[in-house]
N, C-alpha and C positions, 0 to 999 in steps of 0.2 A: 631628108636626112637630118639628123639632129646633130648640130656640130658639139664638140668638146668645149666645155666651160675653162675659162683660165684656171679655176680653182681643179676642175679634173685633171688636166695637164700638169700642174704643179704635182699632184698626189700619185701621178703617172711615174713623173721623175722620181719620185722619192721612192715610190715601190721598185724603179728600175734601178737606180743607183744603189738601194740598199742590196740587192740581189747581185749586183756586181762588185761590191766590196767599194764603191767608190766614196771614201769620207768626205773629201772636200765637198763635192757636189751634195751630198746630204745635208751637210751644214749649211750650205747656201740655200737650201729648199725649206730648211726647219726656220731658218732666220726670215723666211719668207711669211712663215707664220703659219705653215701647210697642218693639216691634221695628221698625228703621227696615225691614227687610224682609218686615214682616207683611203679609198681602193681605186679612186680615178675613174678610168672606163673600163675597169676591170678585162683587160686584154688577156684572153685566154692562155697566152702563154705563161701567166702567173698562176693559173688555176686558181684564181680566187683568193691567195694568199694576201696577208698583211706586209708589210715593209718589214716589220719586225719578226717575224716569222720568216722570210725569206734570208734575212740577215742572219738568223741565230743559226738555222738548219744549215746553210752554207759556209758557216765557221768566221762571218765576218764580226768578231766579239766586239770591237770597238764600236762600230757602228751599231750593233744590237744593244749593247750599256746605253748609249746616247739616246737610242729611242724608248729604250725604258725609262730611264730619266726622264723624258718627257712624257711619261703617262701611258708608254703602250701597256696592254695588259700580259701578263707571262702566256708561256706558250701552254696550250691544251694537251692532253694526253697522248694524243696521234702525232704532234708535231714534236714532242720529247722524244718518241719513238724515231722521226724522221732525222732529229739533231742526233742522237745516240747512235745510228746506223751510219751516219755522214761522219762521225767520230771514228767509225771503225770499231766501234763497241758490239761485243757478241750481241745477237738475237736473242732477249728474256721475255719479249712481249706475250701476253697470254694469245691463244688462236682468235680469239673475238677481237683483242687489239689490234694485232696484226692484220685481221681480214679488213678492219675499218681504214689501218693505214693504207693499205692496196686500194682499196675502193676510192679514199680521196684523191690520192694522186697517184696513178699507177706508172706514170711518166719518171717517177723519180730517179731510176736509175740512168736517165739520158742525161739528167744535171749533174750526177756523180760521173758520168761519163767525160763529159765536156770537160768538168773541173779536174779530170785527172785523179779523181779520188779512188784509188786503187782499192784501199782498206775499206771501202764503203761497200764493196762488191758483195762480198759472202754475207755478210749481216743482210743485208736487203734480199738475197737469194733465199737465205734462212726465213727470212719474215713472210715470203710467199711472192717476192717481185718477181716478173718476167724481165729477166737479162735480153731477151729479143724483142722486148716491146717496140713498137714502131709507132712514130708520130708521122714527123715529116723524113725521120729515119730512124736507124736503130742506135742502142749505145754504141754499138762497135765502129758503126758509121762516126760519130761524134770523137769518139777516141783516137780514131785514126786521123780525121781531120785535124785536131789539135797537136797531133804529135806524141801522144800520150802513151808511149811503148808497153811500159808497166802494166797500164790498164786494157791496154789491146790483148797482151799474153793473159791475162787473168780472166778477161771475159772469155776467151777463147778456151781455157781449160775449164770454167764454170760452164760451158756448153752454149755458147753465142755462137753464132754461124756465119763464117767469115764469105760465104756466097750468096748473103741475103742482099737484093737489091732495094734501094728506096723507091718508094712510089712516084717521086716526083721527075727524077732524073733518070731512074733504073742503073744508080750505080752501084758498085759493090764496094765494102769497106777501103779495099784496095785502091781504086779508084778515086775515092775522096781524099785517100792519103797522097795521092800522085799530084791531083790538083794543087794541094795546097803545099807540094815540095815536103813532105815529110820522108824522107829518105829510109831512115831506120824502120819505120814502119812498114813503109812499101817493100823493103827488104825481107823484115821476116813474113810477112803477108803472102809473099811472092815463094819463099822457101815453103810454106804450108802447102802451097797451091803444087808445087813440085813433088813433095813429099806424096801428096794425096793423088797424084796424076802418074806414079812410077807403077810399071806393069808389075803384078804380083808372079811370083815364081813357084811352081808347084812341086 
């Protein structure tokens, strides 16, 4: 088995820190001379994206500016679509461009839900993204786990299924919220379950 080189590990750190908005860590890695275009070990969680792409799409503007000043190329047309959607801008991409965006990263709704980017959900759906997409979890699981109640509500309004179970632990979004002590989300999801289980009257 090949071992990661020190350079790859530094590049991994740059990609991770850029995606999470860790400004000081990005500064430290750049001071070590890491290539701003380096993709490290290309961990699948980052879907092959560059550090600048991740920072720009997730709204970490200070990091994105720093990486551009260090020579990172600008976003391509697909990443411009991603960034606009994450800012909550209405979907205006052509059908062909929207298809390429979904094909490149069908899991973007997971990231939006994890971050609590409620404003991104409708643009993503309008572009053709599946708001029930499942990787290790669904967007609803992510939003519930992190306590993003507004995101949870909007996902359900847009058709997300609160009864879906994740493939690893067989948990529902409600159980994920319970596990992370997100009581507001638990209460809301429990109220939905109570409503759907009420007997109908003829």
